[in-house]
C-alpha positions in Angstrom: -0.4 69.4 -6.5 1.2 66.7 -6.4 0.3 63.9 -9.5 1.0 59.7 -9.0 3.7 58.2 -11.6 1.4 55.9 -13.9 4.1 53.4 -13.9 3.9 52.3 -10.0 -0.2 52.8 -10.3 -0.4 50.7 -13.2 1.9 47.8 -11.6 0.1 47.9 -8.4 -3.5 47.8 -10.8 -2.5 44.7 -12.0 -1.2 43.5 -9.2 -4.4 44.0 -7.9 -6.2 42.2 -10.6 -4.4 39.7 -10.6 -5.2 38.6 -6.7 -9.2 39.4 -7.5 -8.4 36.5 -10.5 -6.8 34.4 -8.5 -9.5 34.4 -5.1 -12.7 34.0 -8.0 -11.6 30.6 -9.1 -12.8 28.4 -6.4 -15.5 29.8 -6.7 -16.3 29.3 -10.0 -14.8 26.1 -9.6 -17.5 25.0 -6.9 -20.2 26.3 -9.9 -19.3 24.0 -12.6 -22.6 21.8 -13.8 -22.1 18.1 -13.1 -19.2 19.2 -10.7 -20.3 17.1 -8.0 -20.6 14.2 -10.9 -17.2 12.6 -9.7 -18.1 12.5 -5.7 -19.8 8.7 -6.2 -16.7 7.0 -8.0 -14.4 8.8 -5.8 -15.7 7.5 -2.7 -16.5 4.2 -3.5 -12.6 4.2 -4.3 -12.1 5.2 -1.1 -14.3 2.8 0.9 -12.6 -0.4 -1.9 -9.0 0.7 -0.6 -10.1 1.0 3.4 -11.8 -2.0 3.1 -8.6 -3.5 1.6 -6.0 -2.2 4.0 -8.2 -3.4 6.8 -8.1 -6.7 5.3 -4.3 -7.1 4.4 -4.1 -5.7 7.8 -5.8 -8.6 9.3 -4.3 -11.2 7.2 -0.4 -10.1 8.2 -1.2 -10.2 11.6 -2.8 -13.6 11.7 0.4 -15.0 9.4 2.3 -13.4 11.8 0.8 -14.5 14.8 0.4 -18.0 12.7 4.8 -18.1 12.5 5.5 -16.3 16.1 6.8 -13.3 14.7 6.4 -10.8 18.0 5.4 -7.5 16.7 2.2 -8.4 14.8 0.0 -5.3 15.3 3.0 -3.7 13.0 0.2 -5.4 10.1 -2.0 -2.1 11.1 1.2 1.0 10.5 2.4 1.6 6.6 5.9 1.8 7.2 6.6 -1.0 9.8 3.8 -3.0 7.8 6.6 -3.7 5.4 8.9 -4.1 8.3 6.2 -7.1 9.7 6.8 -8.4 6.3 10.6 -9.1 6.5 10.1 -10.4 9.8 7.6 -12.9 9.1 9.7 -13.8 5.6 13.0 -14.0 7.7 14.6 -11.2 5.3 17.0 -8.6 6.6 15.1 -5.1 7.6 17.5 -2.9 5.9 15.5 -4.9 2.4 12.6 -1.6 3.2 15.1 1.0 1.4 14.8 -0.9 -1.7 10.8 -1.4 -1.0 10.9 2.4 -1.6 13.0 2.7 -4.4 10.1 2.8 -8.0 10.3 -0.7 -10.1 12.7 -2.4 -7.7 10.1 -2.3 -5.3 7.6 -5.1 -7.6 10.1 -7.6 -7.3 11.0 -7.3 -3.3 7.4 -7.6 -2.5 7.1 -10.7 -4.6 10.6 -12.0 -2.7 8.7 -11.2 0.4 5.7 -13.0 -0.3 7.7 -15.5 -1.4 9.5 -15.7 2.5 6.3 -15.4 3.8 4.7 -18.3 1.5 8.1 -20.1 2.4 6.8 -19.5 6.3 3.9 -20.9 6.1 4.7 -24.1 4.8 3.5 -23.2 1.0 5.4 -23.4 -2.3 7.6 -20.1 -2.2 6.3 -19.5 -5.8 2.9 -18.5 -4.1 5.0 -15.1 -4.1 4.4 -14.4 -8.0 0.6 -14.1 -7.7 1.0 -11.2 -6.3 1.6 -10.2 -9.8 -1.6 -11.4 -11.5 -4.5 -8.9 -10.3 -7.3 -10.9 -8.4 -5.2 -13.2 -7.7 -3.1 -11.4 -5.3 -6.3 -10.4 -3.4 -6.6 -13.9 -2.4 -3.1 -15.3 -2.1 -2.7 -13.6 1.3 -6.3 -14.7 2.6 -5.7 -18.0 1.3 -1.9 -18.1 3.9 -3.0 -15.9 6.8 -6.5 -18.6 7.1 -5.4 -21.8 5.9 -4.0 -25.0 7.6 -1.5 -27.3 5.5 -4.0 -30.2 6.2 -1.0 -32.6 4.4 1.4 -33.1 6.9 4.0 -31.4 6.1 7.2 -30.8 7.9 8.0 -26.8 8.0 11.1 -27.7 6.1 9.8 -28.8 2.9 8.0 -32.0 1.5 11.6 -33.0 0.5 12.9 -33.6 4.1 9.4 -35.5 5.4 11.3 -38.9 4.3 14.5 -37.9 6.7 12.7 -36.2 9.5 10.0 -39.2 9.9 
């Protein structure tokens, strides 16, 4: 009768034990008491994200329409949203790559929104408001759905005297 060497048998048993433990982990993870406690806040965060995305897409699409920028529907597609913002702000499209670099993207977004504010005949420093937590939700709506009533020309208030 032939005997099986102990080392290969031991290795096979260790591998089977590891596989058994790995398959048991998901089963135990679902049975944690209170495991569903984070489901409510998670779904709330997802709902807030979706509402914010729809709001910003509508705002950007409206801004594009009011500035006569082509392809306003790009506001609904994530990367094309940046390209549309650059087109509205009259900035070079290669700035998209700068928007993908961490930390620099914050500066770039502020510069882009400064250009968007200028395109909507608002002070360009309004782009800085995107750094202020609650105000950054209001500024795109103001730029999109408010009308400038002071009668300033597109070139700015300083040129009203020269133009008129």
